[in-house]
C-alpha angles and dihedrals in degrees: 000000000000116000125204108267092220088066095047101080116144128212111263113263127212117278107269113153101073112117096012121122096210094285093135109000093221136015111176118173096236135039121229120220116274117265088231142334111316114256112257113249095239108181097182114156113270127214115303133191092276118109116264119243109271116247122233117242125219091272093050093255116139111248118211116247123201119250113260105238124222121235107266113258096019119115123213094268094057094038089056091053093064107099115249089236093057118107098166123057123177105203118200112188120191120213092233140345093268098035127107093203120095144164124226131204130176114220130190127200121228115198091232108023096038126213121358133173113250102168132028157318089227129175115247142174129225133180124325096248096038127236141344137184089213108046118196129187110272097009091120091228132117117237116251115225151074115293134170123250114213114131132059140175145148149166091271125065122277108282091212105285123160089218120093106272127202113200110195141147086232087082092086130133119182125176134049136295133234092284094045092260118146115258095201110126095021090121098042083114127009137176117204117230109214094238112135094337139107109262116225096040135097115284085244092068109124098201112123110191092191093047132264094277089071091059126228144190090087108166145164103241143160113299116245097190100267146058122303130219095244108328134096117239134200133179112276091249093053094044091053089049091051093048091053093046098051116097120194089208087067093055094233122211137182117231108196141169143097119305093256095050094048092051093064 
C-alpha cells in the first residue's frame, strides 16, 4: 500500500559513498528497520503470446479475447520470470554482453491489450564490462535478471514519486568516473534495484541477504556520461520521469540484461 512520502523519512546514516566509483551505491554501517514486510519474490509466469482463454458471455456464448502480447525483445524464459502481479516493467537492454551502452523502455500491461510501451526508448549506461548472470562484488558488470523496484531516495527532494523516498545528504558521490567525468550529482535521485538487498528500506541500507561477495547497492541513478560499476544510469530528466511514472500498486520490476540474454 503506498505511503505518503512526507512521512517516510529515514534516520540519517553515516557517510559512506565517498571514494566509491558506483560499485555498491551505498554502504552504511547499520540497517534501518524495513518500512513494511518485504514483497514476496513471486516468479509466476506472466502473459505469453498464447491466446487467453475466452470468457463466457451472459448467454453462454464464448466472447473473443485479444491475445496478450509479449514485451518486444524478451524470450519466453525472461517473460515467464515477470511476476503475474506486475503491470509495470522497466526493460533495460544492453547492446552486447560486454557493452556499457543500453536502451531503456517502460512498459505497462493492460489486462486485454497486453504490454505496451509508455515511456522511452531512452539511452542508458550500465557497468564498464557489461553484463553477467552471476554478479560478484567488484566484477564491474551489471546483474542480468528481473528485480522488483520499490524504494527511492536521493540528495534532492522527492520529485513526486509514489514510492517511499529517502532524501538525505548521504546520497553523495564525489570523484571521477572511468572516463574522467565528474560523478557529482549522480545520486541526486536514485531508485534501488532489489538485487541482494532488503526490500522496504532506504536504498542506503547495507544489509546483503546473499552475502557481501554477491555485491549490492545496485541502483538506477543519474547518468554522469560514462559506465558505472554495476548500476544502470539515466539522464536526470528521464530518471525523474520514471520515478513519477512508477506505481507501487502495479508491482513494478526492472528486466535487465544484454540483448542476447533477454531474448532467451
